[in-house]
C-alpha positions as CSV (number, residue, x, y, z in Angstrom):
1,M,31.9,6.7,-13.7
2,K,29.6,4.2,-11.9
3,E,32.6,2.2,-10.8
4,K,34.3,5.3,-9.4
5,I,31.2,6.2,-7.4
6,K,31.0,2.6,-6.2
7,V,34.6,2.6,-5.1
8,I,34.2,5.9,-3.3
9,K,31.1,4.7,-1.6
10,E,32.8,1.5,-0.4
11,R,35.7,3.6,0.9
12,L,33.4,5.9,2.8
13,E,31.5,3.0,4.4
14,Q,34.7,1.5,5.7
15,D,36.3,4.7,6.8
16,P,36.0,5.0,10.6
17,K,36.4,8.8,10.6
18,F,33.5,9.2,8.2
19,Q,31.3,6.9,10.3
20,K,32.1,8.9,13.4
21,A,31.3,12.2,11.6
22,L,28.1,10.7,10.3
23,K,27.0,9.6,13.8
24,S,27.8,13.0,15.2
25,Q,25.5,14.6,12.6
26,K,22.5,12.6,13.6
27,P,20.3,14.2,16.3
28,K,19.9,12.6,19.7
29,K,16.4,11.3,20.5
30,S,14.8,13.6,23.1
31,V,11.5,15.1,23.9
32,W,12.9,18.6,23.0
33,G,14.0,17.5,19.6
34,V,10.6,16.1,18.7
35,L,8.8,19.1,20.2
36,G,11.1,21.5,18.4
37,I,10.4,19.9,15.0
38,I,6.7,19.9,15.7
39,L,6.6,23.5,16.9
40,F,8.8,24.8,14.0
41,F,7.4,22.8,11.1
42,F,3.8,21.6,11.9
43,V,2.2,24.2,14.2
44,P,2.6,27.1,11.8
45,E,1.0,25.1,9.0
46,L,-1.9,24.1,11.3
47,V,-2.4,27.7,12.3
48,T,-2.4,28.7,8.6
49,F,-4.9,25.9,7.8
50,I,-7.3,26.8,10.6
51,W,-7.2,30.7,10.5
52,Q,-6.1,31.4,6.9
53,D,-9.0,33.8,6.1
54,E,-8.6,35.8,9.3
55,L,-4.8,36.0,8.8
56,I,-5.2,37.2,5.2
57,H,-7.7,39.9,6.3
58,W,-5.5,41.0,9.1
59,A,-2.4,41.3,6.9
60,H,-4.4,43.2,4.2
61,L,-5.8,45.6,6.7
62,H,-2.4,46.4,8.1
63,S,-0.9,46.7,4.6
64,L,-3.4,49.5,3.9
65,T,-3.0,51.4,7.2
66,E,0.7,51.2,8.0
67,P,2.4,54.6,7.7
68,L,5.8,53.3,6.6
69,E,6.4,51.9,3.2
70,M,8.6,49.1,4.5
71,Q,6.0,47.9,6.9
72,R,3.3,48.0,4.2
73,W,5.5,45.9,2.0
74,L,6.1,43.4,4.8
75,F,2.4,43.0,5.4
76,E,1.7,42.6,1.7
77,M,4.3,39.8,1.6
78,M,2.7,38.2,4.7
79,E,-0.7,38.4,3.0
80,S,0.7,36.7,-0.2
81,T,2.3,34.0,2.0
82,F,-1.0,33.3,3.7
83,K,-2.9,33.3,0.4
84,D,-0.7,30.4,-0.8
85,G,-2.1,28.2,2.0
86,V,-0.4,25.4,3.7
87,S,3.2,24.8,2.7
88,W,3.5,21.1,1.7
89,L,7.3,21.5,1.4
90,N,7.5,22.6,5.0
91,L,5.4,19.6,6.0
92,L,7.6,17.3,4.0
93,I,10.8,18.6,5.5
94,G,9.3,18.3,9.0
95,S,8.2,14.7,8.3
96,L,11.6,13.8,7.0
97,L,13.3,15.3,10.0
98,L,11.0,13.4,12.4
99,L,11.8,10.2,10.6
100,W,15.5,10.9,10.8
101,L,15.2,11.6,14.5
102,V,13.2,8.5,15.1
103,K,15.6,6.3,13.1
104,S,18.7,7.7,14.7
105,K,20.5,5.4,17.2
């Protein structure tokens, strides 16, 4: 089994179509790419870290006062999300994407 995987890996490394497809998958370095990753992955976690208590209180207040059941449920879900705190998985994914962006050629 290890030999089969090794043979497949060697074939893929030498296949020009695969190399071209791999290069087309990598993002191009740009200011917008870096800003997009930062805004999407890091800024929400920073906001949660700084204003966690206020966000929990706001969501709880709205979950009690909203007239529609669906809206109350959404605010309860938001409240439980903020109670969990900072998402380390989100930070890890953002960091990996930044590394991939920086290492792309």
